[in-house]
N, C-alpha and C positions, 0 to 999 in steps of 0.2 A: 728856646721857641722848639727848638727840633729838640732839646728833649719831652719837653711837653707832649708832643705829638707822639714819639715813642709810648712816652706812659699812656697815653687813651686809647695808641694801637692797644696795645699789651691788656687792659682792661678790654678794651673790646673783644678780643680773644678769650680769654678766661670768663668772660660773660654771654660767649658766645650770641652775640647781637648779627642782627642782619646777615642769616647764615645763609640763607637763600641764595645768592650767588656764589659761595664758600664751598658748598658740598657739593661734592663729588658722587653721583649714584655709584654703587657695585656694579659691575658688570656679569651678567650669566660667567658661569665656566672659571671666576678669576685664581680660583687656588691652579688648576689643570692647566691654564695658564703659566702662573706663577711657576710652577713646578717644571713645566716644561723649557722656558727660560732658564732656569736654575741650573737646568741637565744641559741645557746647550754650554751657557757660561762654563761648566765644570769641564764641558769637552775639549772648549777653545782654552782655556787655562792649562791644561792635560797635555793638547797637543804644543802650545808652544812651552810648558818645562820638557819635555823626552824632546823636541828643538834643542831645547837649547842644553841639557845634559849628554845629547848625543856627543858635543861636542868635548866634554869635560875629559880633562887629561893631556887633551892637546898643550902645546906651550902656547901662552897670552901674549909672553912679555920675553925679551932675553936675557936669558940665566945672569949675564956677563956684568948688566950691568945692574943686577938687586945687589943691594946692599944691607948688607945684618948688623 
């Protein structure tokens, strides 16, 4: 029974039935908001990477316990 429900839901989406409640109107300045969000994400990633790589080269484990 669940398979039939899923199938019919897929058919409804393919045929684009009842789009009134699902359609999201695009907002103004959507591209500039996306660009701003992506820029902020890139700055956060760069900041985190610089924090992590700052400690690069420091000993993270006891070399005596390392087995080859």
